[in-house]
MIMI-500201 format. One record per residue: residue number from 1; chain; residue in three letters; y, z, x of N, C-alpha, C in turn. Coordinates in nm, 4 decimals. Atoms other than C-alpha are relative to their C-alpha. Layout:
<recs>
rec n->NUM | chain->A | res->ala | nv->Y | nw->Z | nu->X | cav->Y | caw->Z | cau->X | cv->Y | cw->Z | cu->X
...
</recs>
This chain:
<recs>
rec n->1 | chain->A | res->unk | nv->0.1224 | nw->0.0722 | nu->0.0856 | cav->2.7465 | caw->3.5949 | cau->0.1423 | cv->-0.1273 | cw->0.0512 | cu->0.0256
rec n->2 | chain->A | res->unk | nv->0.0965 | nw->-0.0085 | nu->0.0143 | cav->2.4659 | caw->3.6933 | cau->-0.0013 | cv->-0.1600 | cw->-0.0942 | cu->0.0768
rec n->3 | chain->A | res->unk | nv->0.1035 | nw->0.1477 | nu->0.0183 | cav->2.1203 | caw->3.4266 | cau->0.0906 | cv->-0.0624 | cw->0.0258 | cu->-0.1140
rec n->4 | chain->A | res->unk | nv->0.0664 | nw->0.0571 | nu->0.0626 | cav->1.9880 | caw->3.2735 | cau->-0.1994 | cv->-0.1644 | cw->0.0481 | cu->0.0511
rec n->5 | chain->A | res->unk | nv->0.0960 | nw->-0.0124 | nu->-0.0442 | cav->1.6031 | caw->3.4183 | cau->-0.1284 | cv->-0.1061 | cw->-0.1118 | cu->-0.0831
rec n->6 | chain->A | res->unk | nv->0.0694 | nw->0.1521 | nu->0.0686 | cav->1.3587 | caw->3.0845 | cau->-0.2138 | cv->-0.1316 | cw->0.0210 | cu->0.0002
rec n->7 | chain->A | res->unk | nv->0.0751 | nw->-0.0192 | nu->-0.0179 | cav->1.0798 | caw->3.0554 | cau->-0.2615 | cv->-0.0581 | cw->-0.2025 | cu->0.0122
rec n->8 | chain->A | res->unk | nv->0.0384 | nw->0.1262 | nu->-0.0335 | cav->0.8969 | caw->2.6882 | cau->-0.1425 | cv->-0.1597 | cw->-0.0291 | cu->-0.0721
rec n->9 | chain->A | res->unk | nv->0.1252 | nw->0.0194 | nu->0.0159 | cav->0.5888 | caw->2.5852 | cau->-0.3893 | cv->-0.0346 | cw->-0.1779 | cu->0.0055
rec n->10 | chain->A | res->unk | nv->-0.0105 | nw->0.1550 | nu->-0.0459 | cav->0.3917 | caw->2.2512 | cau->-0.2894 | cv->0.0839 | cw->-0.0632 | cu->0.1055
rec n->11 | chain->A | res->unk | nv->-0.0867 | nw->0.0109 | nu->-0.0576 | cav->0.5517 | caw->2.2745 | cau->0.0109 | cv->-0.0561 | cw->-0.1152 | cu->0.1085
rec n->12 | chain->A | res->unk | nv->-0.0254 | nw->0.0975 | nu->-0.0723 | cav->0.4264 | caw->1.9917 | cau->0.1949 | cv->-0.0399 | cw->0.0300 | cu->0.1327
rec n->13 | chain->A | res->unk | nv->-0.0641 | nw->0.0021 | nu->-0.1612 | cav->0.5256 | caw->2.0101 | cau->0.5597 | cv->0.0868 | cw->0.0456 | cu->0.0201
rec n->14 | chain->A | res->unk | nv->-0.1455 | nw->-0.1013 | nu->0.0367 | cav->0.8035 | caw->2.1665 | cau->0.4381 | cv->0.1233 | cw->-0.0622 | cu->0.0096
rec n->15 | chain->A | res->unk | nv->-0.1043 | nw->0.0256 | nu->0.0394 | cav->1.0320 | caw->1.9644 | cau->0.3170 | cv->0.1699 | cw->0.0399 | cu->-0.0155
rec n->16 | chain->A | res->unk | nv->-0.1076 | nw->-0.1211 | nu->0.0184 | cav->1.2722 | caw->2.1842 | cau->0.1236 | cv->0.0104 | cw->0.0598 | cu->0.0769
rec n->17 | chain->A | res->unk | nv->0.0120 | nw->-0.0631 | nu->-0.1134 | cav->1.1957 | caw->2.4103 | cau->0.3936 | cv->0.1519 | cw->-0.0950 | cu->0.0727
rec n->18 | chain->A | res->unk | nv->-0.0847 | nw->0.1136 | nu->-0.0480 | cav->1.4139 | caw->2.1280 | cau->0.6078 | cv->0.1904 | cw->-0.0093 | cu->-0.0101
rec n->19 | chain->A | res->unk | nv->-0.0674 | nw->0.0546 | nu->0.0524 | cav->1.6373 | caw->2.0584 | cau->0.3857 | cv->0.1324 | cw->0.1269 | cu->-0.0359
rec n->20 | chain->A | res->unk | nv->-0.1018 | nw->-0.1551 | nu->0.0326 | cav->1.7828 | caw->2.3931 | cau->0.3179 | cv->0.0351 | cw->0.0598 | cu->0.1289
rec n->21 | chain->A | res->unk | nv->-0.0674 | nw->-0.0448 | nu->-0.1176 | cav->1.7891 | caw->2.4928 | cau->0.6454 | cv->0.1343 | cw->-0.0562 | cu->0.0364
rec n->22 | chain->A | res->unk | nv->-0.1047 | nw->0.0753 | nu->-0.0745 | cav->2.0253 | caw->2.2334 | cau->0.7564 | cv->0.1327 | cw->0.0078 | cu->-0.1117
rec n->23 | chain->A | res->unk | nv->-0.1083 | nw->-0.0505 | nu->0.0462 | cav->2.2303 | caw->2.3260 | cau->0.4793 | cv->0.1065 | cw->0.1476 | cu->0.0172
rec n->24 | chain->A | res->unk | nv->-0.0497 | nw->-0.0869 | nu->-0.0470 | cav->2.2752 | caw->2.6659 | cau->0.6244 | cv->0.1139 | cw->-0.0024 | cu->0.1284
rec n->25 | chain->A | res->unk | nv->-0.0473 | nw->0.0416 | nu->-0.1169 | cav->2.5546 | caw->2.6814 | cau->0.8795 | cv->-0.0300 | cw->0.1752 | cu->0.1044
rec n->26 | chain->A | res->unk | nv->0.0118 | nw->-0.1425 | nu->-0.1220 | cav->2.5954 | caw->2.9123 | cau->1.1997 | cv->0.0876 | cw->0.0731 | cu->-0.0978
rec n->27 | chain->A | res->unk | nv->-0.0800 | nw->-0.0886 | nu->0.0976 | cav->2.8665 | caw->3.1230 | cau->0.9405 | cv->-0.0732 | cw->0.0478 | cu->-0.0972
rec n->28 | chain->A | res->unk | nv->0.0479 | nw->0.0568 | nu->0.1247 | cav->2.6599 | caw->3.0592 | cau->0.6454 | cv->-0.1238 | cw->-0.0249 | cu->-0.0430
rec n->29 | chain->A | res->unk | nv->0.1734 | nw->0.0302 | nu->0.0370 | cav->2.3262 | caw->3.1129 | cau->0.5979 | cv->-0.0446 | cw->0.0361 | cu->-0.1594
rec n->30 | chain->A | res->unk | nv->0.0026 | nw->0.0258 | nu->0.0943 | cav->2.2725 | caw->3.0238 | cau->0.2240 | cv->-0.1112 | cw->0.0634 | cu->-0.0523
rec n->31 | chain->A | res->unk | nv->0.1621 | nw->-0.0250 | nu->0.0608 | cav->1.8930 | caw->3.0252 | cau->0.1886 | cv->-0.0783 | cw->0.0714 | cu->0.1325
rec n->32 | chain->A | res->unk | nv->0.0772 | nw->-0.1090 | nu->-0.0927 | cav->1.6526 | caw->3.2430 | cau->0.3313 | cv->-0.1716 | cw->-0.0502 | cu->-0.0456
rec n->33 | chain->A | res->unk | nv->0.1344 | nw->0.0149 | nu->-0.0036 | cav->1.2742 | caw->3.0831 | cau->0.2819 | cv->-0.0522 | cw->0.1229 | cu->-0.0231
rec n->34 | chain->A | res->unk | nv->0.0509 | nw->-0.0894 | nu->-0.0542 | cav->1.0911 | caw->3.3665 | cau->0.1848 | cv->-0.1332 | cw->0.0183 | cu->-0.0098
rec n->35 | chain->A | res->unk | nv->0.1760 | nw->0.0543 | nu->0.0213 | cav->0.7156 | caw->3.2669 | cau->0.0683 | cv->-0.0007 | cw->-0.1289 | cu->-0.0020
rec n->36 | chain->A | res->unk | nv->0.0347 | nw->0.1012 | nu->0.0049 | cav->0.5778 | caw->2.9283 | cau->0.0787 | cv->-0.0920 | cw->-0.0173 | cu->-0.0246
rec n->37 | chain->A | res->unk | nv->0.1491 | nw->0.0233 | nu->0.0452 | cav->0.2367 | caw->2.7656 | cau->-0.0634 | cv->0.0076 | cw->-0.1448 | cu->-0.0199
rec n->38 | chain->A | res->unk | nv->0.0167 | nw->0.1458 | nu->0.0067 | cav->0.1018 | caw->2.4774 | cau->0.0128 | cv->-0.2001 | cw->0.0057 | cu->0.0301
rec n->39 | chain->A | res->unk | nv->0.1550 | nw->0.0141 | nu->-0.0398 | cav->-0.2931 | caw->2.3592 | cau->-0.0519 | cv->-0.0628 | cw->-0.1295 | cu->-0.0900
rec n->40 | chain->A | res->unk | nv->0.0385 | nw->0.1629 | nu->0.0150 | cav->-0.4791 | caw->2.0402 | cau->-0.0852 | cv->-0.1383 | cw->0.0302 | cu->-0.0369
rec n->41 | chain->A | res->unk | nv->0.1799 | nw->-0.0558 | nu->0.0293 | cav->-0.7786 | caw->2.1332 | cau->-0.2993 | cv->-0.0908 | cw->-0.1419 | cu->0.0512
rec n->42 | chain->A | res->unk | nv->0.1225 | nw->0.0636 | nu->-0.0430 | cav->-0.9634 | caw->1.8350 | cau->-0.1955 | cv->-0.0163 | cw->-0.0513 | cu->0.1111
rec n->43 | chain->A | res->unk | nv->0.0159 | nw->0.0207 | nu->-0.1694 | cav->-0.9392 | caw->1.8414 | cau->0.1673 | cv->-0.0679 | cw->0.1232 | cu->0.0150
rec n->44 | chain->A | res->unk | nv->0.1036 | nw->-0.0743 | nu->-0.0555 | cav->-1.1956 | caw->2.0436 | cau->0.3822 | cv->0.1316 | cw->0.1124 | cu->0.0642
rec n->45 | chain->A | res->unk | nv->-0.1036 | nw->0.0141 | nu->-0.1105 | cav->-0.9148 | caw->2.0556 | cau->0.6524 | cv->0.1586 | cw->0.0149 | cu->-0.0557
rec n->46 | chain->A | res->unk | nv->-0.1230 | nw->-0.0665 | nu->0.0841 | cav->-0.5368 | caw->2.2311 | cau->0.5178 | cv->0.0752 | cw->-0.1061 | cu->0.0728
rec n->47 | chain->A | res->unk | nv->-0.1084 | nw->0.0657 | nu->-0.0809 | cav->-0.3493 | caw->1.9642 | cau->0.7299 | cv->0.2056 | cw->0.0414 | cu->-0.0159
rec n->48 | chain->A | res->unk | nv->-0.1337 | nw->-0.0517 | nu->0.0401 | cav->-0.0148 | caw->1.9962 | cau->0.5826 | cv->0.0509 | cw->0.1414 | cu->-0.0067
rec n->49 | chain->A | res->unk | nv->0.0117 | nw->-0.1498 | nu->-0.0137 | cav->-0.0576 | caw->2.3415 | cau->0.5584 | cv->0.0339 | cw->0.0764 | cu->0.1357
rec n->50 | chain->A | res->unk | nv->0.0134 | nw->-0.0501 | nu->-0.0952 | cav->-0.1338 | caw->2.3756 | cau->0.9099 | cv->0.1167 | cw->-0.0374 | cu->0.0801
rec n->51 | chain->A | res->unk | nv->-0.1096 | nw->0.0466 | nu->-0.0598 | cav->0.1794 | caw->2.1815 | cau->1.0173 | cv->0.1342 | cw->0.0646 | cu->-0.0460
rec n->52 | chain->A | res->unk | nv->-0.1256 | nw->-0.0837 | nu->0.0567 | cav->0.4169 | caw->2.4120 | cau->0.7927 | cv->-0.0122 | cw->0.1158 | cu->0.0351
rec n->53 | chain->A | res->unk | nv->-0.0324 | nw->-0.1224 | nu->-0.0787 | cav->0.2975 | caw->2.7289 | cau->0.9688 | cv->0.0376 | cw->0.0034 | cu->0.0921
rec n->54 | chain->A | res->unk | nv->-0.0149 | nw->0.0206 | nu->-0.0855 | cav->0.3210 | caw->2.5493 | cau->1.2896 | cv->0.1511 | cw->-0.0180 | cu->0.0060
rec n->55 | chain->A | res->unk | nv->-0.0973 | nw->0.0796 | nu->-0.0463 | cav->0.6251 | caw->2.4315 | cau->1.2515 | cv->0.1242 | cw->0.1653 | cu->-0.0526
rec n->56 | chain->A | res->unk | nv->-0.1154 | nw->-0.1800 | nu->0.0727 | cav->0.8109 | caw->2.7907 | cau->1.0085 | cv->-0.0884 | cw->0.0899 | cu->0.0153
rec n->57 | chain->A | res->unk | nv->0.1055 | nw->-0.0931 | nu->-0.0201 | cav->0.5713 | caw->3.0341 | cau->1.2002 | cv->0.0610 | cw->0.1773 | cu->-0.0383
rec n->58 | chain->A | res->unk | nv->-0.0659 | nw->-0.1749 | nu->0.0679 | cav->0.8044 | caw->3.3508 | cau->1.0598 | cv->0.0160 | cw->0.0003 | cu->-0.1617
rec n->59 | chain->A | res->unk | nv->0.0588 | nw->0.0235 | nu->0.1691 | cav->0.7499 | caw->3.2217 | cau->0.6725 | cv->-0.1424 | cw->0.0688 | cu->-0.0253
rec n->60 | chain->A | res->unk | nv->0.0857 | nw->-0.0719 | nu->0.0293 | cav->0.5723 | caw->3.4383 | cau->0.4861 | cv->-0.0735 | cw->-0.1165 | cu->-0.1084
rec n->61 | chain->A | res->unk | nv->0.0209 | nw->0.1181 | nu->0.0504 | cav->0.2824 | caw->3.1484 | cau->0.4107 | cv->-0.1419 | cw->0.0418 | cu->-0.0599
rec n->62 | chain->A | res->unk | nv->0.0950 | nw->-0.0727 | nu->0.0966 | cav->0.0127 | caw->3.1116 | cau->0.1679 | cv->-0.0659 | cw->-0.1782 | cu->-0.0203
rec n->63 | chain->A | res->unk | nv->0.0623 | nw->0.1453 | nu->-0.0008 | cav->-0.2744 | caw->2.8164 | cau->0.1797 | cv->-0.1380 | cw->0.0307 | cu->-0.1162
rec n->64 | chain->A | res->unk | nv->0.0784 | nw->-0.0802 | nu->0.1092 | cav->-0.4227 | caw->2.9602 | cau->-0.1683 | cv->0.0220 | cw->-0.0975 | cu->-0.0902
rec n->65 | chain->A | res->unk | nv->-0.0440 | nw->0.0490 | nu->0.1522 | cav->-0.4734 | caw->2.7387 | cau->-0.4733 | cv->0.1027 | cw->0.0956 | cu->-0.0326
rec n->66 | chain->A | res->unk | nv->-0.1590 | nw->-0.0930 | nu->0.0565 | cav->-0.1031 | caw->2.8443 | cau->-0.7009 | cv->-0.0711 | cw->0.0690 | cu->-0.0620
rec n->67 | chain->A | res->unk | nv->0.0596 | nw->-0.0224 | nu->0.1017 | cav->-0.3459 | caw->2.9011 | cau->-0.9655 | cv->-0.0597 | cw->0.1552 | cu->0.0056
rec n->68 | chain->A | res->unk | nv->0.0363 | nw->-0.1302 | nu->-0.0741 | cav->-0.5549 | caw->3.1767 | cau->-0.7914 | cv->0.1045 | cw->0.1032 | cu->0.0191
rec n->69 | chain->A | res->unk | nv->-0.0770 | nw->-0.0471 | nu->-0.1009 | cav->-0.2692 | caw->3.3137 | cau->-0.5988 | cv->0.1081 | cw->0.0781 | cu->-0.1496
rec n->70 | chain->A | res->unk | nv->-0.0732 | nw->-0.0310 | nu->0.1010 | cav->-0.0718 | caw->3.3461 | cau->-0.9782 | cv->-0.1106 | cw->0.1384 | cu->-0.0817
rec n->71 | chain->A | res->unk | nv->0.1217 | nw->-0.0241 | nu->0.0477 | cav->-0.4254 | caw->3.4521 | cau->-1.1522 | cv->0.0196 | cw->0.1905 | cu->0.0604
rec n->72 | chain->A | res->unk | nv->0.0475 | nw->-0.1554 | nu->-0.1015 | cav->-0.5186 | caw->3.7486 | cau->-0.8890 | cv->0.0471 | cw->0.0962 | cu->0.0981
rec n->73 | chain->A | res->unk | nv->-0.0905 | nw->-0.0353 | nu->-0.0785 | cav->-0.2510 | caw->3.7879 | cau->-0.6502 | cv->0.1672 | cw->0.0169 | cu->-0.0218
rec n->74 | chain->A | res->unk | nv->-0.0802 | nw->0.0111 | nu->0.0016 | cav->0.0269 | caw->3.7987 | cau->-0.7988 | cv->0.1464 | cw->0.0404 | cu->0.0278
rec n->75 | chain->A | res->unk | nv->-0.1371 | nw->-0.0839 | nu->-0.1302 | cav->0.2889 | caw->4.0681 | cau->-0.6326 | cv->0.0079 | cw->-0.1039 | cu->0.1407
rec n->76 | chain->A | res->unk | nv->-0.0657 | nw->0.0842 | nu->-0.0640 | cav->0.2627 | caw->3.8233 | cau->-0.3387 | cv->0.0596 | cw->-0.0471 | cu->0.0099
rec n->77 | chain->A | res->unk | nv->-0.2090 | nw->0.1406 | nu->-0.0212 | cav->0.5179 | caw->3.5659 | cau->-0.4555 | cv->0.1143 | cw->0.1126 | cu->-0.0608
rec n->78 | chain->A | res->unk | nv->-0.1123 | nw->-0.0621 | nu->0.0275 | cav->0.8113 | caw->3.7782 | cau->-0.3637 | cv->0.1021 | cw->0.0055 | cu->-0.1001
rec n->79 | chain->A | res->unk | nv->-0.1533 | nw->0.0172 | nu->0.0957 | cav->1.1586 | caw->3.8359 | cau->-0.5878 | cv->0.0692 | cw->-0.1229 | cu->0.0910
rec n->80 | chain->A | res->unk | nv->-0.0072 | nw->0.1380 | nu->-0.0095 | cav->1.3445 | caw->3.5128 | cau->-0.5521 | cv->0.1148 | cw->-0.0251 | cu->-0.0864
rec n->81 | chain->A | res->unk | nv->-0.1355 | nw->0.0614 | nu->0.1029 | cav->1.6961 | caw->3.3648 | cau->-0.6618 | cv->-0.0159 | cw->-0.1324 | cu->-0.0313
rec n->82 | chain->A | res->unk | nv->-0.0013 | nw->0.1192 | nu->-0.0570 | cav->1.5764 | caw->3.0107 | cau->-0.5724 | cv->-0.1616 | cw->-0.0091 | cu->0.0278
rec n->83 | chain->A | res->unk | nv->0.1843 | nw->0.0660 | nu->0.0310 | cav->1.2377 | caw->2.8179 | cau->-0.7070 | cv->-0.0133 | cw->-0.1567 | cu->0.0622
rec n->84 | chain->A | res->unk | nv->-0.0566 | nw->0.1763 | nu->-0.0537 | cav->1.2217 | caw->2.4574 | cau->-0.5038 | cv->-0.2123 | cw->0.0215 | cu->-0.0278
rec n->85 | chain->A | res->unk | nv->0.0808 | nw->0.0231 | nu->0.0088 | cav->0.9584 | caw->2.2881 | cau->-0.5594 | cv->-0.0513 | cw->-0.1695 | cu->0.0185
rec n->86 | chain->A | res->unk | nv->-0.0066 | nw->0.1192 | nu->-0.0010 | cav->0.7953 | caw->1.9203 | cau->-0.5067 | cv->-0.1754 | cw->-0.0317 | cu->-0.0367
rec n->87 | chain->A | res->unk | nv->0.1478 | nw->0.0390 | nu->0.0698 | cav->0.4822 | caw->1.8857 | cau->-0.7073 | cv->-0.0352 | cw->-0.1276 | cu->-0.0134
rec n->88 | chain->A | res->unk | nv->0.0435 | nw->0.1137 | nu->-0.0244 | cav->0.2864 | caw->1.5604 | cau->-0.6744 | cv->0.0095 | cw->-0.1301 | cu->-0.1289
rec n->89 | chain->A | res->unk | nv->-0.0530 | nw->0.0779 | nu->0.1244 | cav->0.4000 | caw->1.2729 | cau->-0.8767 | cv->-0.1056 | cw->-0.0782 | cu->-0.0489
rec n->90 | chain->A | res->unk | nv->0.1180 | nw->0.0851 | nu->0.0487 | cav->0.0643 | caw->1.0825 | cau->-0.9396 | cv->-0.0275 | cw->-0.0093 | cu->-0.1400
rec n->91 | chain->A | res->unk | nv->-0.0050 | nw->-0.0296 | nu->0.1426 | cav->0.0786 | caw->1.1964 | cau->-1.2712 | cv->0.0752 | cw->-0.0546 | cu->-0.0807
rec n->92 | chain->A | res->unk | nv->-0.1464 | nw->0.0220 | nu->0.0891 | cav->0.4162 | caw->1.1000 | cau->-1.4037 | cv->0.0439 | cw->-0.1555 | cu->0.0655
rec n->93 | chain->A | res->unk | nv->-0.0484 | nw->0.1376 | nu->-0.1049 | cav->0.4551 | caw->0.7753 | cau->-1.1250 | cv->0.0102 | cw->-0.1364 | cu->-0.1144
rec n->94 | chain->A | res->unk | nv->-0.0610 | nw->0.1116 | nu->0.0831 | cav->0.6310 | caw->0.4564 | cau->-1.3157 | cv->-0.1401 | cw->-0.1203 | cu->0.0902
rec n->95 | chain->A | res->unk | nv->0.0347 | nw->0.0718 | nu->-0.0514 | cav->0.3999 | caw->0.2741 | cau->-1.0423 | cv->-0.1602 | cw->0.0073 | cu->-0.0451
rec n->96 | chain->A | res->unk | nv->0.1407 | nw->0.0317 | nu->0.0963 | cav->0.0694 | caw->0.3608 | cau->-1.2306 | cv->0.0211 | cw->-0.0617 | cu->-0.0984
rec n->97 | chain->A | res->unk | nv->-0.0082 | nw->0.0222 | nu->0.1855 | cav->-0.0551 | caw->0.2384 | cau->-1.5445 | cv->0.0031 | cw->0.0677 | cu->-0.1073
rec n->98 | chain->A | res->unk | nv->-0.0249 | nw->-0.1398 | nu->0.1172 | cav->-0.0243 | caw->0.4421 | cau->-1.8722 | cv->-0.0753 | cw->0.0646 | cu->0.0262
rec n->99 | chain->A | res->unk | nv->0.1242 | nw->-0.1203 | nu->-0.0081 | cav->-0.3449 | caw->0.4944 | cau->-1.8555 | cv->-0.0684 | cw->0.0833 | cu->0.0877
rec n->100 | chain->A | res->unk | nv->0.1071 | nw->-0.1648 | nu->-0.1047 | cav->-0.4082 | caw->0.6586 | cau->-1.5526 | cv->0.1387 | cw->0.0839 | cu->0.0260
rec n->101 | chain->A | res->unk | nv->-0.0371 | nw->-0.1295 | nu->-0.0239 | cav->-0.1026 | caw->0.8916 | cau->-1.5434 | cv->0.0405 | cw->0.0466 | cu->-0.1291
rec n->102 | chain->A | res->unk | nv->0.0116 | nw->-0.1011 | nu->0.0921 | cav->-0.1402 | caw->1.1627 | cau->-1.7483 | cv->0.0460 | cw->0.1422 | cu->-0.0199
rec n->103 | chain->A | res->unk | nv->-0.0848 | nw->-0.0958 | nu->0.0393 | cav->0.1768 | caw->1.3639 | cau->-1.7513 | cv->-0.0759 | cw->0.1706 | cu->0.0572
rec n->104 | chain->A | res->unk | nv->0.0553 | nw->-0.1241 | nu->-0.0239 | cav->0.1162 | caw->1.7323 | cau->-1.7565 | cv->-0.1122 | cw->0.0486 | cu->-0.0527
rec n->105 | chain->A | res->unk | nv->0.1442 | nw->0.0300 | nu->0.0021 | cav->-0.2316 | caw->1.6829 | cau->-1.8629 | cv->-0.0822 | cw->-0.0207 | cu->0.1148
rec n->106 | chain->A | res->unk | nv->0.0908 | nw->0.0464 | nu->-0.0874 | cav->-0.3368 | caw->1.5386 | cau->-1.5660 | cv->-0.0447 | cw->0.0097 | cu->0.1138
rec n->107 | chain->A | res->unk | nv->0.0691 | nw->-0.0897 | nu->-0.1146 | cav->-0.5101 | caw->1.6392 | cau->-1.2325 | cv->0.0888 | cw->0.1038 | cu->0.0443
rec n->108 | chain->A | res->unk | nv->-0.1019 | nw->-0.0694 | nu->-0.0754 | cav->-0.1961 | caw->1.7001 | cau->-1.0479 | cv->0.1319 | cw->0.0437 | cu->-0.0669
rec n->109 | chain->A | res->unk | nv->-0.1306 | nw->-0.0572 | nu->0.0716 | cav->0.0680 | caw->1.7272 | cau->-1.3105 | cv->-0.0365 | cw->0.1415 | cu->-0.0589
rec n->110 | chain->A | res->unk | nv->-0.0023 | nw->-0.1003 | nu->0.0824 | cav->-0.0700 | caw->2.0388 | cau->-1.4411 | cv->0.0818 | cw->0.1058 | cu->0.0974
rec n->111 | chain->A | res->unk | nv->-0.0805 | nw->-0.1106 | nu->-0.0781 | cav->0.1171 | caw->2.1921 | cau->-1.1171 | cv->0.1110 | cw->0.0635 | cu->-0.0764
rec n->112 | chain->A | res->unk | nv->-0.1431 | nw->-0.0388 | nu->0.0458 | cav->0.4250 | caw->2.1859 | cau->-1.3258 | cv->-0.0441 | cw->0.1678 | cu->-0.0518
rec n->113 | chain->A | res->unk | nv->0.0517 | nw->-0.1020 | nu->0.1219 | cav->0.2050 | caw->2.4845 | cau->-1.5315 | cv->0.0134 | cw->0.1074 | cu->0.0696
rec n->114 | chain->A | res->unk | nv->0.0088 | nw->-0.1225 | nu->-0.0600 | cav->0.2145 | caw->2.7106 | cau->-1.2450 | cv->0.1637 | cw->0.0143 | cu->0.0270
rec n->115 | chain->A | res->unk | nv->-0.1369 | nw->-0.0636 | nu->-0.0184 | cav->0.5891 | caw->2.6943 | cau->-1.1909 | cv->0.0193 | cw->0.0516 | cu->-0.1229
rec n->116 | chain->A | res->unk | nv->-0.0562 | nw->-0.0617 | nu->0.1774 | cav->0.6166 | caw->2.7412 | cau->-1.5926 | cv->-0.0808 | cw->0.1892 | cu->-0.0094
rec n->117 | chain->A | res->unk | nv->0.0734 | nw->-0.1251 | nu->0.0685 | cav->0.3665 | caw->3.0290 | cau->-1.5536 | cv->0.0827 | cw->0.1168 | cu->0.0948
rec n->118 | chain->A | res->unk | nv->-0.0532 | nw->-0.1029 | nu->-0.0024 | cav->0.5554 | caw->3.2001 | cau->-1.2784 | cv->0.1971 | cw->0.0624 | cu->-0.0080
rec n->119 | chain->A | res->unk | nv->-0.1392 | nw->-0.0397 | nu->-0.0177 | cav->0.8798 | caw->3.1865 | cau->-1.4110 | cv->-0.0012 | cw->0.1184 | cu->-0.1109
rec n->120 | chain->A | res->unk | nv->0.0115 | nw->-0.1461 | nu->0.1111 | cav->0.7262 | caw->3.3700 | cau->-1.7403 | cv->-0.0373 | cw->0.1423 | cu->0.0662
rec n->121 | chain->A | res->unk | nv->0.0954 | nw->-0.0768 | nu->-0.0955 | cav->0.5445 | caw->3.6148 | cau->-1.5017 | cv->0.1076 | cw->0.1139 | cu->0.0453
rec n->122 | chain->A | res->unk | nv->-0.0856 | nw->-0.0247 | nu->-0.0366 | cav->0.8432 | caw->3.6866 | cau->-1.3490 | cv->0.0895 | cw->0.0991 | cu->-0.0754
rec n->123 | chain->A | res->unk | nv->-0.0930 | nw->-0.0576 | nu->0.1235 | cav->1.0330 | caw->3.7926 | cau->-1.6852 | cv->0.1678 | cw->0.0035 | cu->0.0691
rec n->124 | chain->A | res->unk | nv->-0.1903 | nw->-0.0609 | nu->0.0220 | cav->1.4246 | caw->3.9521 | cau->-1.6316 | cv->-0.0199 | cw->-0.0469 | cu->0.1815
rec n->125 | chain->A | res->unk | nv->0.0107 | nw->0.0306 | nu->-0.1923 | cav->1.3081 | caw->3.8832 | cau->-1.1910 | cv->-0.0416 | cw->-0.1300 | cu->-0.0149
rec n->126 | chain->A | res->unk | nv->0.0618 | nw->0.1144 | nu->-0.0389 | cav->1.2634 | caw->3.5557 | cau->-1.3007 | cv->0.1196 | cw->-0.1145 | cu->0.0813
rec n->127 | chain->A | res->unk | nv->-0.1237 | nw->0.0322 | nu->-0.0290 | cav->1.5022 | caw->3.3192 | cau->-1.0863 | cv->0.1093 | cw->-0.0163 | cu->0.0008
rec n->128 | chain->A | res->unk | nv->-0.1287 | nw->0.0452 | nu->0.0881 | cav->1.8392 | caw->3.2172 | cau->-1.1289 | cv->-0.0239 | cw->-0.1966 | cu->-0.0508
rec n->129 | chain->A | res->unk | nv->-0.0247 | nw->0.1818 | nu->-0.0804 | cav->1.7882 | caw->2.8486 | cau->-0.9965 | cv->-0.1159 | cw->-0.0547 | cu->0.0079
rec n->130 | chain->A | res->unk | nv->0.0851 | nw->0.1187 | nu->0.0181 | cav->1.5425 | caw->2.5690 | cau->-1.0311 | cv->-0.0047 | cw->-0.1030 | cu->0.0923
rec n->131 | chain->A | res->unk | nv->-0.0549 | nw->0.1043 | nu->-0.0601 | cav->1.5661 | caw->2.2873 | cau->-0.8145 | cv->-0.1737 | cw->-0.1108 | cu->0.0428
rec n->132 | chain->A | res->unk | nv->0.1447 | nw->0.0886 | nu->0.0024 | cav->1.2268 | caw->2.0491 | cau->-0.8272 | cv->0.0199 | cw->-0.1550 | cu->0.0339
rec n->133 | chain->A | res->unk | nv->0.0007 | nw->0.1780 | nu->-0.0703 | cav->1.1238 | caw->1.6978 | cau->-0.6758 | cv->-0.1384 | cw->-0.0085 | cu->-0.0610
rec n->134 | chain->A | res->unk | nv->0.1280 | nw->0.0686 | nu->-0.0372 | cav->0.8456 | caw->1.4708 | cau->-0.7524 | cv->-0.0194 | cw->-0.1593 | cu->0.0150
</recs>
């Protein structure tokens, strides 16, 4: 069985990476994270990205704004069969009042559009599978 080449967006400290690795067994390695991206625009120090890089040093990792990667370095994103992403929930959460939840137009809600851009720009090489959590 071929491994599903996977990219992990909005990776945080690697929740998807951990979960997919646990799905792998000694006999069958179903998933391989080939690239990840974690960037928090509101902080100078990128704690989550640092933790990710420490825990998964063999994974090619980007600590740049995903919009900039898509715009300027799209070839950095390898071809993959599975795209996973845990984009922030603040703009979708029912824990907020409707006046503060801005959905796809919100400050963090717009990250959905980065996923859409990757899928569109990959064209015929777009991944067959998409797994999102928010």
